[in-house]
Predicted model as a PDB file, atoms N, CA, C, CB and O in Angstrom, pLDDT in the B-factor column:
MODEL        1                                                                  
ATOM      1  N   MET A   1     -81.444  10.584-110.383  1.00 57.00           N  
ATOM      2  CA  MET A   1     -80.958   9.363-110.978  1.00 57.00           C  
ATOM      3  C   MET A   1     -79.513   9.567-111.409  1.00 57.00           C  
ATOM      4  CB  MET A   1     -81.841   8.939-112.169  1.00 57.00           C  
ATOM      5  O   MET A   1     -79.168  10.592-111.997  1.00 57.00           O  
ATOM      6  N   LYS A   2     -78.668   8.576-111.110  1.00 63.00           N  
ATOM      7  CA  LYS A   2     -77.264   8.652-111.469  1.00 63.00           C  
ATOM      8  C   LYS A   2     -77.089   8.425-112.962  1.00 63.00           C  
ATOM      9  CB  LYS A   2     -76.448   7.631-110.672  1.00 63.00           C  
ATOM     10  O   LYS A   2     -77.805   7.639-113.583  1.00 63.00           O  
ATOM     11  N   LYS A   3     -76.123   9.132-113.517  1.00 69.00           N  
ATOM     12  CA  LYS A   3     -75.814   8.957-114.925  1.00 69.00           C  
ATOM     13  C   LYS A   3     -74.432   8.338-115.049  1.00 69.00           C  
ATOM     14  CB  LYS A   3     -75.890  10.302-115.687  1.00 69.00           C  
ATOM     15  O   LYS A   3     -73.618   8.426-114.129  1.00 69.00           O  
ATOM     16  N   GLY A   4     -74.174   7.716-116.183  1.00 73.00           N  
ATOM     17  CA  GLY A   4     -72.873   7.121-116.422  1.00 73.00           C  
ATOM     18  C   GLY A   4     -72.866   5.638-116.161  1.00 73.00           C  
ATOM     19  O   GLY A   4     -73.889   5.024-115.857  1.00 73.00           O  
ATOM     20  N   LEU A   5     -71.681   5.082-116.289  1.00 79.00           N  
ATOM     21  CA  LEU A   5     -71.530   3.647-116.115  1.00 79.00           C  
ATOM     22  C   LEU A   5     -71.640   3.244-114.652  1.00 79.00           C  
ATOM     23  CB  LEU A   5     -70.203   3.189-116.679  1.00 79.00           C  
ATOM     24  O   LEU A   5     -71.120   3.918-113.763  1.00 79.00           O  
ATOM     25  N   ASP A   6     -72.312   2.157-114.430  1.00 84.00           N  
ATOM     26  CA  ASP A   6     -72.359   1.562-113.108  1.00 84.00           C  
ATOM     27  C   ASP A   6     -71.141   0.640-113.028  1.00 84.00           C  
ATOM     28  CB  ASP A   6     -73.728   0.781-112.848  1.00 84.00           C  
ATOM     29  O   ASP A   6     -71.131  -0.436-113.627  1.00 84.00           O  
ATOM     30  N   ILE A   7     -70.124   1.060-112.293  1.00 86.00           N  
ATOM     31  CA  ILE A   7     -68.870   0.316-112.221  1.00 86.00           C  
ATOM     32  C   ILE A   7     -69.107  -1.104-111.705  1.00 86.00           C  
ATOM     33  CB  ILE A   7     -67.865   1.047-111.318  1.00 86.00           C  
ATOM     34  O   ILE A   7     -68.443  -2.046-112.139  1.00 86.00           O  
ATOM     35  N   SER A   8     -70.030  -1.250-110.802  1.00 85.00           N  
ATOM     36  CA  SER A   8     -70.340  -2.595-110.295  1.00 85.00           C  
ATOM     37  C   SER A   8     -70.841  -3.493-111.411  1.00 85.00           C  
ATOM     38  CB  SER A   8     -71.384  -2.523-109.173  1.00 85.00           C  
ATOM     39  O   SER A   8     -70.519  -4.680-111.464  1.00 85.00           O  
ATOM     40  N   PHE A   9     -71.625  -2.919-112.292  1.00 86.00           N  
ATOM     41  CA  PHE A   9     -72.142  -3.710-113.417  1.00 86.00           C  
ATOM     42  C   PHE A   9     -71.018  -4.087-114.360  1.00 86.00           C  
ATOM     43  CB  PHE A   9     -73.231  -2.935-114.176  1.00 86.00           C  
ATOM     44  O   PHE A   9     -70.999  -5.195-114.896  1.00 86.00           O  
ATOM     45  N   VAL A  10     -70.087  -3.177-114.568  1.00 86.00           N  
ATOM     46  CA  VAL A  10     -68.962  -3.456-115.457  1.00 86.00           C  
ATOM     47  C   VAL A  10     -68.108  -4.592-114.899  1.00 86.00           C  
ATOM     48  CB  VAL A  10     -68.106  -2.192-115.658  1.00 86.00           C  
ATOM     49  O   VAL A  10     -67.666  -5.460-115.651  1.00 86.00           O  
ATOM     50  N   HIS A  11     -67.871  -4.593-113.582  1.00 87.00           N  
ATOM     51  CA  HIS A  11     -67.002  -5.602-112.970  1.00 87.00           C  
ATOM     52  C   HIS A  11     -67.710  -6.927-112.687  1.00 87.00           C  
ATOM     53  CB  HIS A  11     -66.432  -5.064-111.687  1.00 87.00           C  
ATOM     54  O   HIS A  11     -67.124  -7.996-112.856  1.00 87.00           O  
ATOM     55  N   TYR A  12     -68.958  -6.853-112.262  1.00 88.00           N  
ATOM     56  CA  TYR A  12     -69.636  -8.067-111.791  1.00 88.00           C  
ATOM     57  C   TYR A  12     -70.892  -8.432-112.584  1.00 88.00           C  
ATOM     58  CB  TYR A  12     -70.002  -7.900-110.350  1.00 88.00           C  
ATOM     59  O   TYR A  12     -71.447  -9.514-112.392  1.00 88.00           O  
ATOM     60  N   GLY A  13     -71.342  -7.555-113.460  1.00 87.00           N  
ATOM     61  CA  GLY A  13     -72.563  -7.823-114.208  1.00 87.00           C  
ATOM     62  C   GLY A  13     -73.814  -7.651-113.382  1.00 87.00           C  
ATOM     63  O   GLY A  13     -74.886  -8.134-113.747  1.00 87.00           O  
ATOM     64  N   ILE A  14     -73.674  -6.956-112.259  1.00 89.00           N  
ATOM     65  CA  ILE A  14     -74.791  -6.740-111.338  1.00 89.00           C  
ATOM     66  C   ILE A  14     -74.774  -5.279-110.904  1.00 89.00           C  
ATOM     67  CB  ILE A  14     -74.705  -7.699-110.095  1.00 89.00           C  
ATOM     68  O   ILE A  14     -73.714  -4.718-110.629  1.00 89.00           O  
ATOM     69  N   ARG A  15     -75.928  -4.681-110.848  1.00 90.00           N  
ATOM     70  CA  ARG A  15     -76.025  -3.268-110.453  1.00 90.00           C  
ATOM     71  C   ARG A  15     -75.660  -3.085-108.986  1.00 90.00           C  
ATOM     72  CB  ARG A  15     -77.443  -2.732-110.712  1.00 90.00           C  
ATOM     73  O   ARG A  15     -75.776  -4.000-108.171  1.00 90.00           O  
ATOM     74  N   ARG A  16     -75.211  -1.859-108.677  1.00 89.00           N  
ATOM     75  CA  ARG A  16     -74.751  -1.526-107.315  1.00 89.00           C  
ATOM     76  C   ARG A  16     -75.802  -1.853-106.259  1.00 89.00           C  
ATOM     77  CB  ARG A  16     -74.385  -0.044-107.230  1.00 89.00           C  
ATOM     78  O   ARG A  16     -75.469  -2.382-105.198  1.00 89.00           O  
ATOM     79  N   ASP A  17     -77.052  -1.546-106.535  1.00 90.00           N  
ATOM     80  CA  ASP A  17     -78.104  -1.822-105.554  1.00 90.00           C  
ATOM     81  C   ASP A  17     -78.179  -3.311-105.231  1.00 90.00           C  
ATOM     82  CB  ASP A  17     -79.459  -1.329-106.072  1.00 90.00           C  
ATOM     83  O   ASP A  17     -78.347  -3.694-104.074  1.00 90.00           O  
ATOM     84  N   ASP A  18     -78.056  -4.133-106.243  1.00 92.00           N  
ATOM     85  CA  ASP A  18     -78.105  -5.582-106.030  1.00 92.00           C  
ATOM     86  C   ASP A  18     -76.855  -6.071-105.298  1.00 92.00           C  
ATOM     87  CB  ASP A  18     -78.251  -6.317-107.376  1.00 92.00           C  
ATOM     88  O   ASP A  18     -76.931  -6.979-104.470  1.00 92.00           O  
ATOM     89  N   LEU A  19     -75.713  -5.470-105.602  1.00 91.00           N  
ATOM     90  CA  LEU A  19     -74.494  -5.830-104.882  1.00 91.00           C  
ATOM     91  C   LEU A  19     -74.601  -5.462-103.414  1.00 91.00           C  
ATOM     92  CB  LEU A  19     -73.281  -5.146-105.505  1.00 91.00           C  
ATOM     93  O   LEU A  19     -74.128  -6.197-102.547  1.00 91.00           O  
ATOM     94  N   ASP A  20     -75.220  -4.332-103.139  1.00 93.00           N  
ATOM     95  CA  ASP A  20     -75.422  -3.938-101.739  1.00 93.00           C  
ATOM     96  C   ASP A  20     -76.252  -4.988-101.011  1.00 93.00           C  
ATOM     97  CB  ASP A  20     -76.110  -2.554-101.652  1.00 93.00           C  
ATOM     98  O   ASP A  20     -75.964  -5.332 -99.865  1.00 93.00           O  
ATOM     99  N   LEU A  21     -77.274  -5.488-101.675  1.00 94.00           N  
ATOM    100  CA  LEU A  21     -78.107  -6.534-101.083  1.00 94.00           C  
ATOM    101  C   LEU A  21     -77.292  -7.809-100.850  1.00 94.00           C  
ATOM    102  CB  LEU A  21     -79.319  -6.833-101.989  1.00 94.00           C  
ATOM    103  O   LEU A  21     -77.410  -8.435 -99.797  1.00 94.00           O  
ATOM    104  N   ILE A  22     -76.477  -8.189-101.817  1.00 93.00           N  
ATOM    105  CA  ILE A  22     -75.633  -9.385-101.681  1.00 93.00           C  
ATOM    106  C   ILE A  22     -74.670  -9.214-100.512  1.00 93.00           C  
ATOM    107  CB  ILE A  22     -74.845  -9.656-102.990  1.00 93.00           C  
ATOM    108  O   ILE A  22     -74.488 -10.140 -99.721  1.00 93.00           O  
ATOM    109  N   GLU A  23     -74.052  -8.036-100.394  1.00 94.00           N  
ATOM    110  CA  GLU A  23     -73.124  -7.786 -99.290  1.00 94.00           C  
ATOM    111  C   GLU A  23     -73.844  -7.840 -97.949  1.00 94.00           C  
ATOM    112  CB  GLU A  23     -72.437  -6.426 -99.463  1.00 94.00           C  
ATOM    113  O   GLU A  23     -73.308  -8.370 -96.976  1.00 94.00           O  
ATOM    114  N   THR A  24     -75.050  -7.298 -97.893  1.00 95.00           N  
ATOM    115  CA  THR A  24     -75.831  -7.345 -96.653  1.00 95.00           C  
ATOM    116  C   THR A  24     -76.158  -8.788 -96.279  1.00 95.00           C  
ATOM    117  CB  THR A  24     -77.130  -6.525 -96.798  1.00 95.00           C  
ATOM    118  O   THR A  24     -76.029  -9.172 -95.117  1.00 95.00           O  
ATOM    119  N   LEU A  25     -76.577  -9.576 -97.245  1.00 95.00           N  
ATOM    120  CA  LEU A  25     -76.891 -10.990 -96.982  1.00 95.00           C  
ATOM    121  C   LEU A  25     -75.649 -11.762 -96.532  1.00 95.00           C  
ATOM    122  CB  LEU A  25     -77.488 -11.647 -98.240  1.00 95.00           C  
ATOM    123  O   LEU A  25     -75.728 -12.605 -95.639  1.00 95.00           O  
ATOM    124  N   CYS A  26     -74.512 -11.471 -97.149  1.00 94.00           N  
ATOM    125  CA  CYS A  26     -73.271 -12.131 -96.747  1.00 94.00           C  
ATOM    126  C   CYS A  26     -72.937 -11.798 -95.300  1.00 94.00           C  
ATOM    127  CB  CYS A  26     -72.111 -11.719 -97.670  1.00 94.00           C  
ATOM    128  O   CYS A  26     -72.583 -12.679 -94.517  1.00 94.00           O  
ATOM    129  N   THR A  27     -73.050 -10.540 -94.957  1.00 94.00           N  
ATOM    130  CA  THR A  27     -72.764 -10.114 -93.579  1.00 94.00           C  
ATOM    131  C   THR A  27     -73.725 -10.783 -92.615  1.00 94.00           C  
ATOM    132  CB  THR A  27     -72.859  -8.578 -93.445  1.00 94.00           C  
ATOM    133  O   THR A  27     -73.310 -11.269 -91.563  1.00 94.00           O  
ATOM    134  N   THR A  28     -74.983 -10.814 -92.954  1.00 96.00           N  
ATOM    135  CA  THR A  28     -76.002 -11.414 -92.090  1.00 96.00           C  
ATOM    136  C   THR A  28     -75.718 -12.892 -91.842  1.00 96.00           C  
ATOM    137  CB  THR A  28     -77.393 -11.247 -92.710  1.00 96.00           C  
ATOM    138  O   THR A  28     -75.954 -13.399 -90.746  1.00 96.00           O  
ATOM    139  N   HIS A  29     -75.214 -13.576 -92.857  1.00 94.00           N  
ATOM    140  CA  HIS A  29     -75.006 -15.018 -92.753  1.00 94.00           C  
ATOM    141  C   HIS A  29     -73.544 -15.405 -92.523  1.00 94.00           C  
ATOM    142  CB  HIS A  29     -75.509 -15.689 -94.000  1.00 94.00           C  
ATOM    143  O   HIS A  29     -73.184 -16.577 -92.630  1.00 94.00           O  
ATOM    144  N   GLY A  30     -72.706 -14.419 -92.209  1.00 93.00           N  
ATOM    145  CA  GLY A  30     -71.321 -14.701 -91.847  1.00 93.00           C  
ATOM    146  C   GLY A  30     -70.468 -15.198 -92.999  1.00 93.00           C  
ATOM    147  O   GLY A  30     -69.521 -15.957 -92.793  1.00 93.00           O  
ATOM    148  N   LEU A  31     -70.795 -14.780 -94.199  1.00 91.00           N  
ATOM    149  CA  LEU A  31     -70.042 -15.183 -95.389  1.00 91.00           C  
ATOM    150  C   LEU A  31     -69.199 -14.002 -95.857  1.00 91.00           C  
ATOM    151  CB  LEU A  31     -71.000 -15.672 -96.528  1.00 91.00           C  
ATOM    152  O   LEU A  31     -69.645 -12.856 -95.808  1.00 91.00           O  
ATOM    153  N   ASP A  32     -68.002 -14.279 -96.303  1.00 91.00           N  
ATOM    154  CA  ASP A  32     -67.098 -13.234 -96.770  1.00 91.00           C  
ATOM    155  C   ASP A  32     -67.616 -12.654 -98.090  1.00 91.00           C  
ATOM    156  CB  ASP A  32     -65.658 -13.789 -96.943  1.00 91.00           C  
ATOM    157  O   ASP A  32     -67.583 -13.322 -99.123  1.00 91.00           O  
ATOM    158  N   ALA A  33     -68.087 -11.429 -98.046  1.00 92.00           N  
ATOM    159  CA  ALA A  33     -68.651 -10.788 -99.236  1.00 92.00           C  
ATOM    160  C   ALA A  33     -67.601 -10.607-100.326  1.00 92.00           C  
ATOM    161  CB  ALA A  33     -69.259  -9.435 -98.871  1.00 92.00           C  
ATOM    162  O   ALA A  33     -67.919 -10.716-101.510  1.00 92.00           O  
ATOM    163  N   ASP A  34     -66.362 -10.333 -99.948  1.00 91.00           N  
ATOM    164  CA  ASP A  34     -65.303 -10.164-100.954  1.00 91.00           C  
ATOM    165  C   ASP A  34     -65.089 -11.463-101.731  1.00 91.00           C  
ATOM    166  CB  ASP A  34     -63.979  -9.720-100.283  1.00 91.00           C  
ATOM    167  O   ASP A  34     -64.860 -11.446-102.940  1.00 91.00           O  
ATOM    168  N   TRP A  35     -65.167 -12.574-101.025  1.00 91.00           N  
ATOM    169  CA  TRP A  35     -65.013 -13.869-101.692  1.00 91.00           C  
ATOM    170  C   TRP A  35     -66.155 -14.083-102.683  1.00 91.00           C  
ATOM    171  CB  TRP A  35     -64.973 -15.022-100.653  1.00 91.00           C  
ATOM    172  O   TRP A  35     -65.921 -14.523-103.809  1.00 91.00           O  
ATOM    173  N   VAL A  36     -67.361 -13.783-102.284  1.00 90.00           N  
ATOM    174  CA  VAL A  36     -68.519 -13.947-103.173  1.00 90.00           C  
ATOM    175  C   VAL A  36     -68.373 -13.053-104.398  1.00 90.00           C  
ATOM    176  CB  VAL A  36     -69.837 -13.621-102.425  1.00 90.00           C  
ATOM    177  O   VAL A  36     -68.622 -13.479-105.526  1.00 90.00           O  
ATOM    178  N   LEU A  37     -67.964 -11.803-104.160  1.00 91.00           N  
ATOM    179  CA  LEU A  37     -67.851 -10.864-105.274  1.00 91.00           C  
ATOM    180  C   LEU A  37     -66.708 -11.225-106.213  1.00 91.00           C  
ATOM    181  CB  LEU A  37     -67.656  -9.455-104.749  1.00 91.00           C  
ATOM    182  O   LEU A  37     -66.900 -11.312-107.426  1.00 91.00           O  
ATOM    183  N   GLU A  38     -65.520 -11.435-105.653  1.00 90.00           N  
ATOM    184  CA  GLU A  38     -64.329 -11.635-106.487  1.00 90.00           C  
ATOM    185  C   GLU A  38     -64.211 -13.048-107.044  1.00 90.00           C  
ATOM    186  CB  GLU A  38     -63.095 -11.314-105.694  1.00 90.00           C  
ATOM    187  O   GLU A  38     -63.842 -13.226-108.205  1.00 90.00           O  
ATOM    188  N   ASP A  39     -64.517 -14.039-106.239  1.00 90.00           N  
ATOM    189  CA  ASP A  39     -64.284 -15.411-106.676  1.00 90.00           C  
ATOM    190  C   ASP A  39     -65.492 -16.045-107.351  1.00 90.00           C  
ATOM    191  CB  ASP A  39     -63.878 -16.247-105.508  1.00 90.00           C  
ATOM    192  O   ASP A  39     -65.343 -17.012-108.098  1.00 90.00           O  
ATOM    193  N   LEU A  40     -66.661 -15.528-107.105  1.00 89.00           N  
ATOM    194  CA  LEU A  40     -67.840 -16.092-107.752  1.00 89.00           C  
ATOM    195  C   LEU A  40     -68.407 -15.156-108.810  1.00 89.00           C  
ATOM    196  CB  LEU A  40     -68.903 -16.406-106.717  1.00 89.00           C  
ATOM    197  O   LEU A  40     -68.412 -15.485-109.996  1.00 89.00           O  
ATOM    198  N   LEU A  41     -68.879 -14.002-108.386  1.00 90.00           N  
ATOM    199  CA  LEU A  41     -69.584 -13.120-109.314  1.00 90.00           C  
ATOM    200  C   LEU A  41     -68.688 -12.567-110.413  1.00 90.00           C  
ATOM    201  CB  LEU A  41     -70.204 -11.981-108.559  1.00 90.00           C  
ATOM    202  O   LEU A  41     -69.088 -12.521-111.576  1.00 90.00           O  
ATOM    203  N   LYS A  42     -67.487 -12.150-110.055  1.00 91.00           N  
ATOM    204  CA  LYS A  42     -66.588 -11.584-111.060  1.00 91.00           C  
ATOM    205  C   LYS A  42     -66.193 -12.649-112.092  1.00 91.00           C  
ATOM    206  CB  LYS A  42     -65.326 -10.996-110.384  1.00 91.00           C  
ATOM    207  O   LYS A  42     -66.192 -12.382-113.294  1.00 91.00           O  
ATOM    208  N   ASN A  43     -65.859 -13.848-111.620  1.00 89.00           N  
ATOM    209  CA  ASN A  43     -65.494 -14.929-112.543  1.00 89.00           C  
ATOM    210  C   ASN A  43     -66.674 -15.346-113.409  1.00 89.00           C  
ATOM    211  CB  ASN A  43     -64.969 -16.137-111.767  1.00 89.00           C  
ATOM    212  O   ASN A  43     -66.510 -15.614-114.600  1.00 89.00           O  
ATOM    213  N   LEU A  44     -67.851 -15.402-112.823  1.00 88.00           N  
ATOM    214  CA  LEU A  44     -69.047 -15.737-113.595  1.00 88.00           C  
ATOM    215  C   LEU A  44     -69.304 -14.685-114.671  1.00 88.00           C  
ATOM    216  CB  LEU A  44     -70.271 -15.863-112.667  1.00 88.00           C  
ATOM    217  O   LEU A  44     -69.608 -15.019-115.816  1.00 88.00           O  
ATOM    218  N   HIS A  45     -69.181 -13.427-114.300  1.00 89.00           N  
ATOM    219  CA  HIS A  45     -69.388 -12.338-115.266  1.00 89.00           C  
ATOM    220  C   HIS A  45     -68.351 -12.391-116.387  1.00 89.00           C  
ATOM    221  CB  HIS A  45     -69.326 -10.972-114.558  1.00 89.00           C  
ATOM    222  O   HIS A  45     -68.692 -12.189-117.552  1.00 89.00           O  
ATOM    223  N   GLU A  46     -67.096 -12.658-116.049  1.00 89.00           N  
ATOM    224  CA  GLU A  46     -66.049 -12.746-117.073  1.00 89.00           C  
ATOM    225  C   GLU A  46     -66.339 -13.874-118.059  1.00 89.00           C  
ATOM    226  CB  GLU A  46     -64.675 -12.960-116.417  1.00 89.00           C  
ATOM    227  O   GLU A  46     -66.091 -13.730-119.256  1.00 89.00           O  
ATOM    228  N   LYS A  47     -66.856 -14.983-117.569  1.00 87.00           N  
ATOM    229  CA  LYS A  47     -67.191 -16.099-118.460  1.00 87.00           C  
ATOM    230  C   LYS A  47     -68.368 -15.721-119.358  1.00 87.00           C  
ATOM    231  CB  LYS A  47     -67.524 -17.373-117.641  1.00 87.00           C  
ATOM    232  O   LYS A  47     -68.394 -16.072-120.538  1.00 87.00           O  
ATOM    233  N   ARG A  48     -69.330 -15.012-118.798  1.00 85.00           N  
ATOM    234  CA  ARG A  48     -70.473 -14.576-119.610  1.00 85.00           C  
ATOM    235  C   ARG A  48     -70.013 -13.625-120.707  1.00 85.00           C  
ATOM    236  CB  ARG A  48     -71.541 -13.895-118.728  1.00 85.00           C  
ATOM    237  O   ARG A  48     -70.441 -13.739-121.856  1.00 85.00           O  
ATOM    238  N   VAL A  49     -69.140 -12.685-120.348  1.00 87.00           N  
ATOM    239  CA  VAL A  49     -68.653 -11.696-121.316  1.00 87.00           C  
ATOM    240  C   VAL A  49     -67.849 -12.378-122.419  1.00 87.00           C  
ATOM    241  CB  VAL A  49     -67.791 -10.626-120.612  1.00 87.00           C  
ATOM    242  O   VAL A  49     -67.949 -12.004-123.588  1.00 87.00           O  
ATOM    243  N   SER A  50     -67.056 -13.375-122.046  1.00 88.00           N  
ATOM    244  CA  SER A  50     -66.240 -14.073-123.045  1.00 88.00           C  
ATOM    245  C   SER A  50     -67.048 -15.112-123.806  1.00 88.00           C  
ATOM    246  CB  SER A  50     -65.044 -14.740-122.378  1.00 88.00           C  
ATOM    247  O   SER A  50     -66.513 -15.833-124.648  1.00 88.00           O  
ATOM    248  N   ASP A  51     -68.338 -15.184-123.505  1.00 75.00           N  
ATOM    249  CA  ASP A  51     -69.252 -16.101-124.181  1.00 75.00           C  
ATOM    250  C   ASP A  51     -68.852 -17.556-123.952  1.00 75.00           C  
ATOM    251  CB  ASP A  51     -69.291 -15.800-125.677  1.00 75.00           C  
ATOM    252  O   ASP A  51     -69.037 -18.414-124.815  1.00 75.00           O  
ATOM    253  N   ALA A  52     -68.297 -17.811-122.763  1.00 72.00           N  
ATOM    254  CA  ALA A  52     -67.903 -19.174-122.418  1.00 72.00           C  
ATOM    255  C   ALA A  52     -69.144 -20.032-122.177  1.00 72.00           C  
ATOM    256  CB  ALA A  52     -66.990 -19.178-121.170  1.00 72.00           C  
ATOM    257  O   ALA A  52     -70.222 -19.533-121.853  1.00 72.00           O  
ATOM    258  N   ASP A  53     -68.959 -21.305-122.343  1.00 72.00           N  
ATOM    259  CA  ASP A  53     -70.042 -22.251-122.119  1.00 72.00           C  
ATOM    260  C   ASP A  53     -70.360 -22.292-120.624  1.00 72.00           C  
ATOM    261  CB  ASP A  53     -69.666 -23.668-122.649  1.00 72.00           C  
ATOM    262  O   ASP A  53     -69.507 -22.641-119.809  1.00 72.00           O  
ATOM    263  N   LEU A  54     -71.580 -21.936-120.278  1.00 81.00           N  
ATOM    264  CA  LEU A  54     -71.966 -21.886-118.866  1.00 81.00           C  
ATOM    265  C   LEU A  54     -73.156 -22.811-118.601  1.00 81.00           C  
ATOM    266  CB  LEU A  54     -72.312 -20.438-118.450  1.00 81.00           C  
ATOM    267  O   LEU A  54     -74.206 -22.382-118.122  1.00 81.00           O  
ATOM    268  N   ASP A  55     -72.968 -24.052-118.914  1.00 85.00           N  
ATOM    269  CA  ASP A  55     -74.007 -25.012-118.564  1.00 85.00           C  
ATOM    270  C   ASP A  55     -73.843 -25.381-117.087  1.00 85.00           C  
ATOM    271  CB  ASP A  55     -73.936 -26.285-119.479  1.00 85.00           C  
ATOM    272  O   ASP A  55     -73.024 -24.784-116.388  1.00 85.00           O  
ATOM    273  N   GLY A  56     -74.582 -26.319-116.629  1.00 85.00           N  
ATOM    274  CA  GLY A  56     -74.516 -26.717-115.220  1.00 85.00           C  
ATOM    275  C   GLY A  56     -73.128 -27.139-114.794  1.00 85.00           C  
ATOM    276  O   GLY A  56     -72.688 -26.805-113.694  1.00 85.00           O  
ATOM    277  N   LYS A  57     -72.431 -27.870-115.650  1.00 87.00           N  
ATOM    278  CA  LYS A  57     -71.067 -28.323-115.330  1.00 87.00           C  
ATOM    279  C   LYS A  57     -70.103 -27.145-115.239  1.00 87.00           C  
ATOM    280  CB  LYS A  57     -70.570 -29.323-116.389  1.00 87.00           C  
ATOM    281  O   LYS A  57     -69.239 -27.111-114.362  1.00 87.00           O  
ATOM    282  N   GLY A  58     -70.250 -26.183-116.143  1.00 85.00           N  
ATOM    283  CA  GLY A  58     -69.378 -25.018-116.127  1.00 85.00           C  
ATOM    284  C   GLY A  58     -69.538 -24.206-114.858  1.00 85.00           C  
ATOM    285  O   GLY A  58     -68.556 -23.745-114.277  1.00 85.00           O  
ATOM    286  N   ILE A  59     -70.759 -24.036-114.438  1.00 86.00           N  
ATOM    287  CA  ILE A  59     -71.021 -23.296-113.207  1.00 86.00           C  
ATOM    288  C   ILE A  59     -70.520 -24.091-112.006  1.00 86.00           C  
ATOM    289  CB  ILE A  59     -72.529 -22.988-113.063  1.00 86.00           C  
ATOM    290  O   ILE A  59     -69.980 -23.523-111.057  1.00 86.00           O  
ATOM    291  N   GLU A  60     -70.702 -25.393-112.053  1.00 89.00           N  
ATOM    292  CA  GLU A  60     -70.220 -26.247-110.964  1.00 89.00           C  
ATOM    293  C   GLU A  60     -68.701 -26.145-110.822  1.00 89.00           C  
ATOM    294  CB  GLU A  60     -70.633 -27.712-111.206  1.00 89.00           C  
ATOM    295  O   GLU A  60     -68.184 -26.071-109.708  1.00 89.00           O  
ATOM    296  N   LYS A  61     -67.994 -26.141-111.938  1.00 88.00           N  
ATOM    297  CA  LYS A  61     -66.531 -26.008-111.907  1.00 88.00           C  
ATOM    298  C   LYS A  61     -66.127 -24.656-111.341  1.00 88.00           C  
ATOM    299  CB  LYS A  61     -65.937 -26.186-113.317  1.00 88.00           C  
ATOM    300  O   LYS A  61     -65.182 -24.565-110.557  1.00 88.00           O  
ATOM    301  N   LEU A  62     -66.841 -23.604-111.735  1.00 86.00           N  
ATOM    302  CA  LEU A  62     -66.546 -22.263-111.234  1.00 86.00           C  
ATOM    303  C   LEU A  62     -66.715 -22.209-109.715  1.00 86.00           C  
ATOM    304  CB  LEU A  62     -67.457 -21.221-111.912  1.00 86.00           C  
ATOM    305  O   LEU A  62     -65.888 -21.623-109.017  1.00 86.00           O  
ATOM    306  N   ILE A  63     -67.771 -22.810-109.213  1.00 89.00           N  
ATOM    307  CA  ILE A  63     -68.017 -22.828-107.767  1.00 89.00           C  
ATOM    308  C   ILE A  63     -66.957 -23.666-107.056  1.00 89.00           C  
ATOM    309  CB  ILE A  63     -69.428 -23.381-107.462  1.00 89.00           C  
ATOM    310  O   ILE A  63     -66.468 -23.274-105.996  1.00 89.00           O  
ATOM    311  N   GLU A  64     -66.602 -24.807-107.626  1.00 91.00           N  
ATOM    312  CA  GLU A  64     -65.568 -25.655-107.016  1.00 91.00           C  
ATOM    313  C   GLU A  64     -64.235 -24.912-106.945  1.00 91.00           C  
ATOM    314  CB  GLU A  64     -65.401 -26.970-107.814  1.00 91.00           C  
ATOM    315  O   GLU A  64     -63.527 -24.985-105.941  1.00 91.00           O  
ATOM    316  N   LYS A  65     -63.905 -24.202-108.010  1.00 89.00           N  
ATOM    317  CA  LYS A  65     -62.652 -23.438-108.023  1.00 89.00           C  
ATOM    318  C   LYS A  65     -62.668 -22.365-106.934  1.00 89.00           C  
ATOM    319  CB  LYS A  65     -62.426 -22.789-109.410  1.00 89.00           C  
ATOM    320  O   LYS A  65     -61.672 -22.160-106.239  1.00 89.00           O  
ATOM    321  N   ALA A  66     -63.791 -21.693-106.793  1.00 87.00           N  
ATOM    322  CA  ALA A  66     -63.907 -20.656-105.762  1.00 87.00           C  
ATOM    323  C   ALA A  66     -63.827 -21.272-104.368  1.00 87.00           C  
ATOM    324  CB  ALA A  66     -65.228 -19.876-105.923  1.00 87.00           C  
ATOM    325  O   ALA A  66     -63.183 -20.724-103.474  1.00 87.00           O  
ATOM    326  N   LEU A  67     -64.485 -22.411-104.193  1.00 89.00           N  
ATOM    327  CA  LEU A  67     -64.463 -23.073-102.875  1.00 89.00           C  
ATOM    328  C   LEU A  67     -63.067 -23.552-102.515  1.00 89.00           C  
ATOM    329  CB  LEU A  67     -65.436 -24.257-102.853  1.00 89.00           C  
ATOM    330  O   LEU A  67     -62.702 -23.581-101.339  1.00 89.00           O  
ATOM    331  N   SER A  68     -62.288 -23.926-103.513  1.00 91.00           N  
ATOM    332  CA  SER A  68     -60.933 -24.406-103.220  1.00 91.00           C  
ATOM    333  C   SER A  68     -60.071 -23.322-102.582  1.00 91.00           C  
ATOM    334  CB  SER A  68     -60.265 -24.906-104.496  1.00 91.00           C  
ATOM    335  O   SER A  68     -59.076 -23.626-101.924  1.00 91.00           O  
ATOM    336  N   LYS A  69     -60.443 -22.085-102.768  1.00 85.00           N  
ATOM    337  CA  LYS A  69     -59.684 -20.971-102.179  1.00 85.00           C  
ATOM    338  C   LYS A  69     -59.997 -20.765-100.710  1.00 85.00           C  
ATOM    339  CB  LYS A  69     -59.966 -19.694-102.934  1.00 85.00           C  
ATOM    340  O   LYS A  69     -59.221 -20.129 -99.996  1.00 85.00           O  
ATOM    341  N   VAL A  70     -61.120 -21.289-100.247  1.00 78.00           N  
ATOM    342  CA  VAL A  70     -61.475 -21.095 -98.833  1.00 78.00           C  
ATOM    343  C   VAL A  70     -61.280 -22.362 -98.013  1.00 78.00           C  
ATOM    344  CB  VAL A  70     -62.917 -20.630 -98.714  1.00 78.00           C  
ATOM    345  O   VAL A  70     -61.431 -22.332 -96.792  1.00 78.00           O  
ATOM    346  N   ARG A  71     -60.956 -23.448 -98.648  1.00 72.00           N  
ATOM    347  CA  ARG A  71     -60.762 -24.715 -97.911  1.00 72.00           C  
ATOM    348  C   ARG A  71     -59.397 -24.761 -97.292  1.00 72.00           C  
ATOM    349  CB  ARG A  71     -60.952 -25.925 -98.829  1.00 72.00           C  
ATOM    350  O   ARG A  71     -59.050 -25.743 -96.636  1.00 72.00           O  
TER     351      ARG A  71                                                      
ENDMDL                                                                          
END                                                                             
């Protein structure tokens, strides 16, 4: 068993094993994993850490902002 901080958890709020699964699913479905990690998961985690309001509208805005980068 690994000891120490899981850097993936620190950056994205998700353990490395789960990130590996997300990256695999992105690859399988032709989605840019970096976009999912950096523009969705990282921003979502930062809002959670800052205790920002994350109701349905807040999450919707976060997704819209991320989508605007790929349009």
